[in-house]
N, C-alpha and C positions, 0 to 999 in steps of 0.2 A: 504494500500500500504506500502510495506516495505521501510524503509529509506535507503538512499545510505550510506553505511558504509565505503566507500573507503577513504583512507588517504594517504598523501605523506610524505616521509622522503627523503628530497633532491630530487633527480631525480627518486627515487623508489616509485612506487605506490603499496600499500598493499590493499587487499580486505576488510580488517577491521583493527581497531586499537589495537586489543588484541594480544600481543606477549608474549612469555615466557621470564623470566629473566635468565641471565647466572647463571649456577650452580644449577638450580632448576628443570631442565628437561633433563639433559644429553645432547644428541643430538637429542632428540625427541623419541627415541626408547622406553624409559620407559613409556611414556604417550600414545604411539600408541595403546596399548592394551585396553585403555579406551575410546578413541575417534579418529576420523580421523584427523590427524594433519594438513591436508590441509585445514581444516575449519577455522583455526586461521590465523592471519595476518602473523606471522613468528615464527620460533623457534630460540632462541638465544642459541648457544652452550655454554657449560661450557668453561671457559677461558682456552685456549690451549697455551702450551709453546713448544719450539723447541724440547726438549728432554723429555722422560718419567720422571715423578716426583712422588716420593712415598708420599709426603705430610707429615703432622704432625702425631705423634702417637696418639692413642686414649687416652682419650675421645676427640672427635672432635666437638660434638654437645651437648648443654644443653638447656633445656626448660626454658624460663623465662616468667614472667607475660605478656601476650599478645605478645609474641615474641619468638625468637629462637636465641641463641648465637652459632656461628659456627667458627671453626678454622681448616679448612681442609688443609691449606698450599698449595693450588693450585695443589692438587694431580691430575694426569692425565697421559694418555699413550703417549702424545706427538703428534706433528703435523702430522707425517707420518700416524698414525692410523686414525686421523681425515680425512685426504685426501684420504686414500685408502679404509676405511671402513665406517666411520660414515657419512661423507658428501654425498657420493654416495647413501647410504641407505635413507637419508632424502630426497634427490632430487627425488629418485625413488618413494617415497610415496606422491609426490606432495607438499611437504613442501617448504616454503621459508626459506632461511638460512641467519641468522645474525651470523657471527663468531666472538666470543670474543677472543682477544689475550692478553697475559701477558708475561712479560719478565723482565730480570735483567738489561737491559740497552737499549739505543736507537738502538744499532746495532742489538740486538736480536729481538726487535720489528720490525725493518725494514725487516729483513730476513723473519720473519713470514708473514709480509704483502706481500712481493714479492711472496712467495710460495702460499699463500692462495688466493690472488687476481687473480692469473693465473688459479685457479681451476674453472671448470664450475659450475654454479648454486649458486655462492656466491653473495648475494644481497647487503650485507653491512658488513663492518668491525667495530667492537666496540673495542675501546682501553681501557682496564682495567688499570687505573692509580693508583689503590690502591695496588700497589706492592712495596715492599721495594726497595729503591734505594741504591745499594751497596756503592755509593759514598756519601750518605746522612746521615750517622750515624744512620741508622735504620728508617729514615723518608721515607714516601711513595712519589712516584712521584707526586701525587696529592697535597702534602703539599706545593709544591714550583711551582708557575706558570711558572717560567723559565724552570725548569726541565720537567714539564708536556708539555710545548710547544715544547721542544726539541724532546720528544718522538713522539708527534703528527706529527710534521714536518717530522720526519724520516718515519713514517708510510705512511703519505700522499705521500711523494716523491717516495715510492716504491710500491704504489698501483695503479692499472689501473685507469685512470681518470673517467671511468663510474661507478666505485664502490665507494659509499660514505663511508667516515670515520667519525665515531661518537666517541667523547671522553667521557668516563664514569667518572663522578665526584663524589667525596665523599662529604658529607654534613659538616663534622667536620673539616673545614679548615678556616684559618683566614679571607679570602676574597673570597667568592664563586663567586661573579660576576666578580671579577678580574681574577680568575682562568678560568672561562668560556670564558671571553674575550680573554685571552692569547691563549687558545686553538683554538678559532675561527680565531684569527690573524695568528696562525700557520697552517691555512687552514683546520681545522676540518669542515666538512660539516654539523655537527649537534652535539647534546649533549645527553648523557644518564644520568639520575639522578633520584634518588641518589643510590650510593652504600651503603652497610651496615654501620651502625654507630659503631665506635669502643667502646667497653665496656668490662665489666668483671662481672662474677658471681662467688660467693664463695659457695662451697658445704658445707652446715652446719654440715654435718657428719664428714668431714675430715678437715674442715677449710682451704682447699686448693682451688685454682682456679678450676672452674668446667670444663674448657677445657684446653687441653695441650697448653703450651706456655703462659698461663695466660690471655692475651687479646684475644678477638674474635670480630666477626662482628655481631652486633645486627640487626635482620630483623623482619618482621612481623608487625601486626597492631600497635604496640607501636610506630613505627617510621613514620606512615603515615602523621600525621600533620606536622612533620619536612620536609618530602619529598614534600608534596604539597606546603608548604611555600617556599622551595628552587626553585621549578619549577616556581612558581608565580614570585619570585624575579628576576630570570634570564630571564624569558620571558619579564618582564617589561623593562629590560635593553637591551635585544637583541631580539626584537619581530620578526625579520625575520629568526631567527635560529630555525630549527625544533628540537624538544625535544622528547625523549622517557622517559616518566615519570614512576617511579617505587618506591615502598616502602610500604609494608603493604596492598596491594590490595587484597580484598576478594570478592567484590560484583560489580555488574554493577554500583551501586551508587558511589563506590570508583573510578571507571574509569571516570565517569562523573566529579568528583571533579578534577582529573588530567587534563582532557581535558579543563575544564573551567579555570584552572590555567595557561594553555598555552601549554600543551603537545599535540603532534600530534599523538602519539601512547602511549600505556600504557602496561607495562610489569607485568606479574603475576609471583610471585616467591614462597615465603615460603608456601603459602596455598596449593601448589601442593603436598607437602609431606603428608598432611592430607586428601586432596581431589584431587586425580589425574585427575578428570574430571572438575576441577574448571574452566579452560579456556573457555570451551564451555558453561558452565553454566553462567559464567560472561558475555560472549558475548550475550547469549540469554536475560539475564536481561537488558543489555544495550539497545538492540534493542527494547525490550518492553517499556523501559522508554522513548525512543525517540518517539515511536508511541504515547504513552500517552500524551507527550508534544507537539505533532504535528510538531516535527522537521524532516525535510525531508533529511537533509544531516548532517552527523556527523562532517564534516569539519566546519560547521557553529558554532559549539560549542567551537572550539579551541580558547582559550583566552577570552571567554565571561565574565569571572570574572573581566576583566580589563575594560570592557565597562561601560559607565554611567548607573546608575540604571534606569531601565525602557526602555533601548534601545532595539530595536527589533533585533532579529537574522535575518540574510540574508534569511533564509528559511521561514520567515514569522511567526514563532512561537514567543510567548511571551518570554521575557528575563528570564533567570534562576533566 
């Protein structure tokens, strides 16, 4: 008998916990030639801004040991194209839509939220807080709990009540739990974590930074232990808050880790560039692992790493 893979993100129920990470699947069109995108829990769009944005010059991507360094500069066609072309296409294919938003200030985030939440088929809005704050001397909104809360509050107040708002957090901040708590206090319905880790690679041939702008975001398997630890820490502090966990996911076993740490859903990111069918493979691996363990509901795994050793899962299977 197949296990029940359904999971909940606030008031939204997904058929399974495997979703795509923002910036790693476009709006689903790129992956649709490899698998039916309605088979996964949801597609998270690339972070969208109000106006078209060219992004940074090349090079934007550099391979690193067990990871990838990227610095795209939030390139994209703007919210009009998302609403008129990309989102209707995704919905027409039976996909569930998590829309990631990015902006240069609370007002821009708020306007994006207003326009997007009015669109049919939007299941959830994810607030990308790893954007430079023009008033913060180059710091990101996620670096300051007060600024992050201001953005989240603006998004929540301009979003229809039935559309959940999730704040996306970076791991390299002074107080991650404090940041998470500030976002929840600002009425975030849940959290997405973690965003890429800021870092740099030097090209040994030129002795110059490998990506334009110098610093980039590190993703891939190299950051998974960091990401799992962050999810575990925040879930321990805020156990009632749903979390979309992400960072270096490649296998069903990786998804199992994030679920046990406290995530309710798990996003697949960088691996999509090397294996465009990774999401359905990972979902299949997860289902097989649950069957092998005798777990009947994926929801019973959420937060299991926090339970006493030997405690039984609600579904009757032995503890992980």
